[in-house]
N, C-alpha and C positions, 0 to 999 in steps of 0.2 A: 263748526264744520262740516257742511255738510257734501260729500259727491255729487255732480250730476245724480238729480235718479232720485233722489230723496236718501242718499244711502247715507252712511257713520263713513267719515275713517275708517283705513287698516287698523284697530292698536296696531297688534304685528308685526306690519308694517312697516310704523313709525318707530315701536320697541326698537326693532334688528337696524333703522336707520341710525338713532341715536345710539344701542352700538356700535356700531360702524363708526358714524362718527369720535365711540369715544378711540378710539380705535388704533383708529389714525391723528386727533391729536395726541397721544400718550408717543407716541414712533415720533412722532414732533420734537418732543418734549426733548425725545433723548437722542434728536438728533440736535433740537440745541443744547443738550449739556452739553451733549462727545464739539461744538464745535471750538475755533478759535478764529478771531479775526483781529485783524492789527488798524489803524488809526495811526496815523502821522504824521507831522506839526518840523517847521526850521524848512521844509525841502525834503526832506524825510531825513535828515537828522535827532530826529526823537524818535521810536516808535514803540506806540504801547501797541501790546497782545492785551486781551478780554474775550472772557466765552463771553458765547451762546447766551448767557446768565449773569455776563454781565462782571467777572468777577479779575480782577486783573492781574494781570498771568503773567505778564517776562514785558520789564522797559527796560528799551536799549537805547545808549545815547550815546552819538560822538565824541570822543576823548573830543576831536577838534572843535567844535565848542565851544566845551566848558571855560570861560574867560573867569577870574575866583573876583574878578573886580565886579560883573555882572550877572553874580548869581538871581533875579530880579529876572533875567531874558530867561533865564535856563528852566524859571519855573515855571513858569510866560508858556515854552515849549516843550514842557512834562503834561502841564495842563490842557492844552491844549489839544498833545496825543491821544489825553487820557481822555475830556472830550470822543477825539475822534471814531476812540474803537467801538464807547460807548455805544455812538450813536449807530455806528456799522451796526452791533451787534442787539440794536433795537429792531433794526430795517431788517435784520435777519429773524427776529421773535416775527416782522408783521410777515415777512414771507409767506413762513412757514406753516404762521400757523392762524391768516388772514384767509391764506384759498381753501383751511376747513371751517374759520366760523362764517369765512362769509355766504356760504350756503347757508348760513340760515335763517333767510329772506330777510331783505328794508332794516336787522338790523334790533330788531323785535328779538333775535335768539328764540332757545327753546323756557317755552311758561314754566316759571318755581325751580329754574334751574342759572339764576345771575349767572353772575361771570364763571362759573365753572373755578376757581383761585387758583387762575393763570396765571403768571407773569406775562404782564406786559401788559394783559386784557384791560 
């Protein structure tokens, strides 16, 4: 890609931009790893907490919804809460990493760098 006037792109500038982007990615990944998000089901009667890296950390169940005669509904609520929390964590990943990777232009990325092995990418 030639610059106006026939010059070549400044490789040092490109390398600095790539290094800056790498630092931003590492910072965003650290922030994601420390984050915890929740998801709920049953009007908040079941709450799941997952890390930004999609690891289930905690599950809270209101004892009032536990019915030994209807374990299936409780199971469905647990699954729904975990799915909600996971979806929220994925959205967090996209928000944190998308602002960095969005600057790569048209989804082309940097040649030869693939997806950088990042979760959610």
